[in-house]
N, C-alpha and C positions, 0 to 999 in steps of 0.2 A: 852738616856738612854745608848748609850753608853758609853759618857764622866760621866755619873755619876757613871754607874758601874767600870769605872777604878780609877774614885775619890776615890770609896769605897773601892777598893779594895788597896790602894797605903796605904788608913790613915786606913787598917787593918792589914796591915804588920806593920806599923810606929808603931801602938800602940800594938802590940803583941810583938814587940821586947824591947819596952821600957815603956810601962805601962801607965797610969794604967790599971787594969784588966775589970773594967766596963767598960770605954771607947772602948775599946777593945770590949769587947764583942755587945756591943749596936753599933759598925761600924759591926759587924761582922752580926748580925742581919739583920742589912739594906742591906748587902749586898747578903744576901741568899735570901731576900725579894725580890730584884734585880733582881738578877741571875732565879727565881721561877717565877717572873711577864717576865720576856725576853722569858724564855721557854716557858710559857703558851701561848704568843703573837703567838710564832714561830711556836706552834703546831696548836695554832687559822687559824693564814694564811697558814699553809699547808693544812691545812684539809679544807679552803676555795680556793685553788689552786688544790686540789684534786677534791674538787665537782663540781668545772667549769668547768675541763676535762673532768669528766663524764659526767657531763651536755650536755658539745660540741659534745660529743662521741654519746649520745641518741638522740642529734639533728640532728646528720649526717645521724644516722641509719633512723632514721624517713623518715631526708628527702629523701632517696633512697630508703626506701619502700615504700615512697610515687607514687617517681618516677617511680618504677617498677611497681605498681599497676596501673597508669598511662597508662605507655604503654602495660601493659597486656590489657588496657578497651580501648585502640585504636585499637590493634591487634583483638580485638573481635569483635568489631565495623566494622572495614573493612571486619572483614569474614565473618558476617551476610550480609552486604552490597553485598559484590558481591557473596556469595550464595543466596541473592534474586534476584540478577539482570539475575543470570544464571537460578534461576527455572525462571523467567519471560521469558527471550529469549526461554529456552524451551518451556514454556506455547504455546508462539503465534507462534512458529515454527509448535506444534503439531495441535493448532487448525488452520494455514494456511493451513498444509499436508491436514487435514480433511476438511478445507471448499472446498479445491481443488481438492480433492477425491467426497466429495458429487455431486461437481459442473457435473464432468465428468459423474456420475451416472446417475444422471438427465438429463444429454444430451441423455444419451445415452438409457432410459429409453423413454425418449419423441419421439425419432427418432426411437424406435422400435413399440413406439403407434402410432406415424404416420405413419407407415408404414400399421400397422393393419387397422386404419380408412381408406387406400385408397386403400385394399383388401376388404375393407365393402361397400365401394361407388362402389368400381368394380363390386363387386357381388351383391348389393344388386337387381337389376335388375331380377337377374335369382331367387331369393328365395320366396317360395310361404306362403302368409301369411294366416291364417285364415280369416281376415277381407278384404276383396278385396277392399271396400271403402278406407280405410283408408290405405291399402297400397299401392294403387294410385295415394289418396293425399300426399303421403308423397315420391313417385315417382317426382311428380312434382316438391314438394319443391326442393328434393335432383337436382333433374337436373337444377331448376333455381339459387342452391348455386353452383354444381360444375360444371356444362359447362355452364350457363351463368356468374356464379363469380356476383352475384346480391348482395352479402353481401358487395362488394367494394363501394355499396352507402352507404354515410353516413346518410342519414335519414330513412335507412330502420328500420322497424319497423315490428312487427307481423301484425297488420291491415294492414299495405301495403304488405307486402307477400301475407296476405289472398286474397287481390286484386288481386295479379299476375294470383294465380292460382283458382281466381273465386270460391272462398269458405269463410268463417268466421273465427275471431280469435281462434274460442271455437275449430273446428276442428282442423286446422291448430295445434295447439297446443297441442291437445291429437294424432293429428299423430307424432310430434317429440318426444313427451315422450315417446309415445308406441315403436317405429323404430327405434328412436336415442338413446333413455333411459337417454336423457338431458332435460332441459328445454332448452325456444327459445334463450335466452341470451347466455347458455353455447353452442349449439350448432352453434350459429353464431359463436361465439368466436374462436370456435374451427376450422371454416373453413379459420379464418381471419386469427389467430396466424400459421397454417399449410403454410399458403402463405409466411407469414413474416419469418418463418424461413427458408422456402426454399431459399426466399430474401437473407436472412443472410450468407447461406451456399455457395452463388456464388460467385466462384473464380476469375473470371474475373475480378470483379468489388464489390468496397465496397460503397453501396448504405446507403445514409443516415439514419438515424434511423428515423428522422421527415420524412423524403422521402416515406420510407416505410411504416409508421402508417397511411401518409396521402393515399396512395395507396391500402391498403387494408381495409379501409373503416372508419378508427378513426376520432375520430372529434379534439382530443386534446393528445398530449404524453402523460400524467397523466394517461389518460383511457387507453389508448394503454402500456402502462410502468405498469399499476396493471391487466389487463388480461393478458399479456402475462407471470406475473411474477406466477399470479395465475393455468396459464395453462401449464407451464414448471417447475417452483419452482425456477428459475433463471431471472434477468433482460436479457434485447434482448443484451445489449453490453458484458457480459459475457459471454451469450448462443454462442455470435460469436467467441468470443477468444477461448471458451473451443470446441465450434467445429473445429477451425482452428488447436489447438493444438489437438484434437483426429486425425486429419489426418495427421498431419505432425509427432506426435510420437507415438510410439505404445503402446497398455495396457500395465501398468506391473501389 
């Protein structure tokens, strides 16, 4: 196109100087069309270049925005993860402190209850009851339990206890309900668990839990575990640990 424009330009100049005029006008018209075509293509090409630059600029802006949004998303995700972890740690710590405080309260309550039971047992022989026969029967039962420690017998039942006091199970059960305020099984567990707590509180030696369960009359560890939890509110191993902490660390 450049050569064609140059050729038309020279031919136009030649025929402008030498004629004829019609040929000059023809070449001049072709030259103008050629110049207009070249100018139009340059404008189109420049327009395409400009559009291309604008598109590249928009793509770069979009990529930067996407990268910024992704960075914000990652930061928000890490923030929520950190916050959740912090809340979980705080919750576990709060529950641990609450459970530890609850264990201490349960130990204190049971120790106080055991002392009251001992005082009740010590003073039961001097109390005057309306039902003399029932009181005497309960005294026999209580002597067998507190002095002779028959609760250590693994096969001790209400019938066997009734035989020991030369009575029947109905009278013995009624006497225990009236003067101990509980059933035979609860009354039996009270003595067994009371001795178990005394053995657990010994500082000179740490007796195994299975040996303690066997000593106080339980046939299996599961029965001992359930009875101890029901009586004190916490497992025997935890009771020993909390009792040791109670003796070494003052209450806050």
